[in-house]
N, C-alpha and C positions, 0 to 999 in steps of 0.2 A: 562371903564368897560372891554374893550377887550385887553388892553395892558398887555403884559407879560403872567403871569399864572393865568388868570381869568377863573374860572370854576363854573358851576352850577350843583351840584350833579354829579361830575365826567365828565361832558360834557363841552367843551369850550364854553364860551359865544358867541364867533364868530359863531360857528355852530348853536347854538340856534337862534341867530338873523337872520342868513341866511335862516334857515328853516321857521322862522316866516314871513320874508319878502315875501316869496312865497305865503303866505296866505292872504296878504293885498289886498283888492280890487284894481283894476287897477286905479281907480280915487282917491284912498286913503280915508281918513276920513276928516270930516269938522273941528273937534276939536282935540286938543292934547290929552285930556282925553279919547277920543274914541280910540286912539292908545294904551293908557295905559290899558284900560279895555280889549281891544282885545288881547294885549300881555299877560296880566295876565291870561286870559281865555285860551290862547294857551298853556301856561306853565302848568296850572292846569289840563287841559283835554287831553293832548297829551300823550296817553299811549305808543305809539311807541318811542317817545323821552325819556320818563322816565317810563320804565316798573315797575310793582309793586315790583319785586325783588330788583331793584335798589333803589326804594323809601324806602323799608324796610331796606336795608343795610345802607342807608344814615341816617335814623332816629335812627337806632340802634347805629351807630357810634357817632352820635350827643349826644344821651343820655349817652352813655358810657363816652364820653369826659366830659360831665357835671358832672357825678358822680365822676370821677377821680379828677376834679377840686375841688368839694365840699369836698372830702376826704382829699385832700392835705391841704385845708384851716382848716379843723378840726384838722388834725395832727399838724399843726403849732400852 
């Protein structure tokens, strides 16, 4: 996930993972799925990592790309 140009909403995965790592309890979690739940919650709820304006830009860009793709298919 972190090799070369891997980004999550314009932010390198490496940065996201490093920030998340600092939130993991010192003793860690007992089960792997606890890490999964914790990581997903970290991404969803971290406003400083992904401010609303960044989220809006990302969604707008994603929707625009989807519409362009659909229009291209229709034109073909």
